[in-house]
C-alpha positions, 0 to 999 in steps of 0.5 A: 500500500505504501508502495502504491501511495509513493508511486501515485505521488511520484506520478502526480509530481511528474505529470505536474512538472511535465504540465508546467514545462509544457506550458512555458517558453524559455527566454533567450536573447540571440540574434539571427546572424548566421541563421538565414535560410532558404527552404521550399514548402510542400508546393515548391514555393521558396521561403527565406527567413528574411521574407518575414522581417518585421513579423513575429515568427514561430519556427518549429523544427520537427520530424514525423518519426518523433513522438513528441512532434506528432503529439504537438502538431494538432495543438500547433494547428489549433494555435495557428487558427487562433493567431493567424490574423494577429500578424504572427507567422508559424513555420514548421521545418521538417528535418531530414525527411523527403516530401513523400514522408512529409505528405503521408504524415500530413494526411494523418496530421493535417495543418494549414500553416506553412511546412518547410522542408530541410531534407538535407538537414543543412539549415537545422545544423546552423540553428541551436537545436537541442532535440526534436521538437525544438521551437523558436519564437522570433521577435519583430525586431529579428531576435530569438526571444523564446525557445521550447525544447520538447512538445508544448500545447501551443494553443495554450492561451498563456503561451499565445499571450506571451507571443502576442505581446511581442508585437506590442513592445 
């Protein structure tokens, strides 16, 4: 009985900490120097990081084989539906997979925000990625201001309010 109580308490603490972590963004202060990219989307259109100058950006690095990436993708779509009219851009950069793999994944996890392909992983090598998923928030002034390593519930209003405040600074 004591063992079950300890296990229950441990699981409660673990889930509480995981929930807390999953609703927070870590502040960072880094320039975009050396992080410029040019990538294609699923329709073959070219996107450059510099195309989004002056906008708040959410840039997510992910892969279809990554369980936390699969778990957070629906919440990213829900977040996108909440912020798409707020002059905020959401980009999800797939790391190292081909177009067919990404297309199949999107059949199971449909999204309406922009998916970019870094099939060689070259762009990802220049970003300070610690694991997948990793997401960065870029301020309209062109600085990395928040980072999230691991999955998040992106449609969480606390997270979205932090991001929305960037355009009002």
